[in-house]
N, C-alpha and C positions, 0 to 999 in steps of 0.2 A: 620109696616113698614119693607118690604122685604130687604134682602141684596142686595147690588148694585152688578153689573157684573163685575166690575173691582176691582182690589186690592188695587189701590192707585190713589189720584187725587192730583195733586200740583196745590194750588191756589195762584196766584199772584195778589195781589191788587194794585192798580196803580193809580195814579193821575198825569197826565202831566209827564209821565215817559219815554219819548222819548229817552233821554240820558242815563238813568240808566237800562232801561229793557233790552237792548242788552246784557249787561254783564251778567244778571241772564239767559236769554235764551241760551247764550253760554255755560254757566256752566252747564245747562241742557242738552246740546247737548253732554257733556261729561258723563252724567248720562246714556245717551242712551247705551254707550258702556260698562258701569259697571253694568247694571241691567239685570239680567237673562231674557231670552226670556220667561221663565215660569210665570214671574210677570207681569201683565198688568197694564198699568197706562195711565194717561192722563195729561194734562196741561190746566188749565183754567186762563186766564188773565181777571180779572174783572177790567174792565175800568171804573173808578168812575168818570164819567162825564169829562174826559180829553178835553181840549181844543187845545192840540198841535198835533204832527204827531204819537202819540201812534199807531194808527190804522194801518198807513203805516209800522211801525216797526214789528207789529204782522204779518202782510202779508209776510214780508220777511223770516220768520220763518216757515210758514206753511208747506213747503216741508220737513222740517228738523225734526220737532217734531209733536207729537200728540196733537195738539194745538187748542183749541177754545177760541174765545173772546166772553165774556158777558159784555153787557153795563149796568151798574147800576147807575141811574140818581141821586138818592138820596146820597147826598155828606156826607161823614163819614164812618170810617172803620168798625163800626159795621155794616151798611147796606151792605157793599161790602163782609165782611166775611159770612154774613147770606146768601147773595144771592150765594155765592160759595157753601155753604152746600147745598142749593136747587138744584143747577144746577150739583153738582158732581155726578158721577157715581162710584166712589170709596169707598170701605168699609171704608178706612182711608182717610182723608184729610189733607194734609200738608200745612201750610201757610207759604208763604215767602213773605216779603216786596220786593220792586223793588230795594233795596240797599243791599239784603241779597244773598250771594253766596254759595250755598251748595257744599260740597265735593261730588265727583263722585259717592261714594256709599251711599250718603243719603238717597235715595229712598229705596234701599235694606235694609240697617240697620233699617229704620222705620218700613217697612213692618214686619220684622223678630221680631221687639220688640213688636209692636202690637199683633202679632199672639202668641207670647209667655206669654202675660199677659192678660188673657181674661177678667179680672175686670178692665182693664185700659180704661178709658174715654178720657184722654189727656196725651201727654208727650212732653217735652220740649227738645230742642236741646242744644248743647255746642256751644254758640254763641261766637265767638272770634272777637275782633276788629280790624279793619285796618284803622288806623288814617291818615288823609290827612294832618294833623298838629300836632304839639306837644300839648298834652292836659296840662290843667292848673296843677299847683302844687297840689297834694294830690287828683288828679281825680279819683283814684280808689275807694274813698269813696261814689262817686255819679255815677260812672259808670254803675251799674245795672239799673239805671233809663233810660238809653240809650239802653235798651234790650241787655247788655252784661252780659252773664252768663257762667262762667267757674267753675264747681263744680268737676272737674276731669273726669276721664275716666269711673269710676264706675257709674252704674245707681243708683238712690235714688228715694225713695218715699217722696212725700211732705205731711207730716202729716197735717191734718186739724188744729190742736192745734197750730202749728206753723206760721200760718197766713203768709206763704210764698208760692208764685205760680210762674209758669215760665211765660215769656213775650210771646205775640204772634209772634214775630220773630222766625221762625223755629219751631213753635209750631205743632203737629199733634194730630188730634182728631178723635174719632171713630164716624163715621157720624151718625149712628143710635142713639147713646147716646146723641148727640147734638140736634137732631130732637126731642127727646123725653123730654129733660130736659131744653134746654136752650130756653126761650121766643123769638118769632118772633121779638118783639121790646124790645131792652135794653135800660135802662134808659141812660146810657153812650154811646154816638154814636161815640166818637172818635174826634181828633182834625179836625175842618174844618176852612173855612177863617173867621168864625164869632166867633169861641169858641175854647179855648185851653184845654178844658177838656179831660183828658185821662182816661185810667182804664176800657176801653170796654173789652179788653181781660181778665182782672181779673174778671170781672163781670160774663162773660160767664163761666169762669172756677169755679167759686164759685157756679153756679147753678149745674153744674155737680158733684162737690164735695159733696153738700148737697144731692143729690140724690144717694150718696155712690158709686159713680164712683172713682176710683184712680187716682191720678194725680202724674206723675212721671217725673224725670230727666233721660234722656239717653245720657251720655257722648260719645257714639259711633256715634251719628249723629252729625256732625260738619257743622256749617253754619259760614260763615265770613260776618261781618257786616261792610258795608263801612260807615266811619263816615267823612263827608267832614269838611273843615275848619269852615263852617258856623255854624255848629252844636256845635262847641267848643268856640263860641263866647258868652259874658256875656248875651246879650239880649235873645238869643235862651235858653240858660241854665236855666236862671232865669224864663223865661215864661213857660219852660216844668216843672219845679218843681213847680211852681204855679198851673199848670194844673194837675198835679198829686195830689197835697195836695187837691185841691178842689173837686176831686173825691172821697176822703177818706170815707165821710160819708156814701155814697152808699155803697162801697165796705165793710167798716167795719161792717154795720148794717145788711148786708146780712147774716153774720154768725150767727145772733141771732134771736130767736123767737120774734115776735112783743111785747109780754109782758116783756121782758128782755130789750128792746132796750133803754128805757129811762135810766136806771141803766148803761148800757154800753156806752151810751152817756156821762154821768157825768164821769165815769172811763176813757175815752179816752180823754175828754176835760182837765181833770186834767193833764193827762200824757202829753198832748200837752204842757200845761202851764209850766209844769216842764222842758221840754226839751228846751222851748223858753228862760227860765230864766237861765238855766245851760249854753246855748249856749251864751247868752249875757255876763254871767260872764267869760267864758272861752276865748272868743274871742273879749272882749270889746276894745282892744286896735288894733286888726287887721281885725275887721269885714269889713271895707270899702275897704281893699285891698286884703282880701282873697277871691277870687271869689268862691271857693267850700264852704266855710263857709257861705257865703252870700246866696249860693243855699240851703243849709241845713236850713237856718233860713227862707227863702222864703217857703219851703215845710212845716215847723213846723207852720209857721203862716197862711198859707192856709188851712192845715189840720184843725187848731183850727176854722177857719172860715167856714170850709166846710158844717157844718149842716145849718147854715144861708143862705149860697148860695144855697143850694140844696131847702130849703123852699121858698126862692124868685124864684127861677125858676119854681117851682111847681105852685105857685100862678100865676105866670105870664102866663103859658100855660093854666091854668084854665080860666083866664080872657080873653083870646083870643077868638074871635068869631068862 
């Protein structure tokens, strides 16, 4: 795979984003002024089968930004991101959700960091929240599950043994590394109208990490994540945590060779049981009224159930004609 002719591609994956997308594109207009002319870049809007006026919104910005629209009809963030990689002309591809607002120097910082780390396969941004409503009490315990990451200003390597990786919001990847290491079809496809399973970003990063590419955090790349009030409601948060938990069998087992996966499964299951019992004891009197504690319990129970869910889904797909 030869190098792409541009330095950078901004990939915005969106579904029915006509109200959110203009905020992101306005912020990228600010990036135009802050990005040196010596750096070449483009913007791809991956329209993931939208049914609203997303196309009309994109058309309004064609004279302001180096913008292309790509239509991806298969619903799911994994399909949209892989399509972005295939269509991108940049050496590096930076992913923004349609509720992510980058700082004006985000592109410049991203290119510089990738160039200075030749062994890097992907690197995450410092993702700061902008809440539309007051979060629940003790929300910081589950905030990272909403793609909120603040590890300070200094860059940090994500060591494989720590089992910690950056979210897809504000993530930058080396395009050639993705094409060489990440399968065209991931098992986890992202949340759709039918499924709440998350983890597609972690699955892709694990493939890169297993192929000896480094994964980093770069605090100089700042992205502001807009969190609407609806994402702080109990139904949304509980469903989110369940989806993350159900994805964990896949993301956990990818770190082990096949021969060790049965032992790893036993170890993880016992640890999940330990967490559930400890949580029940610790919050036995407040579990029904403490939303964050309920979310954590939903995560633990879904994680314990995730192997069964995965096997059932696999059998269901195999039985389909």
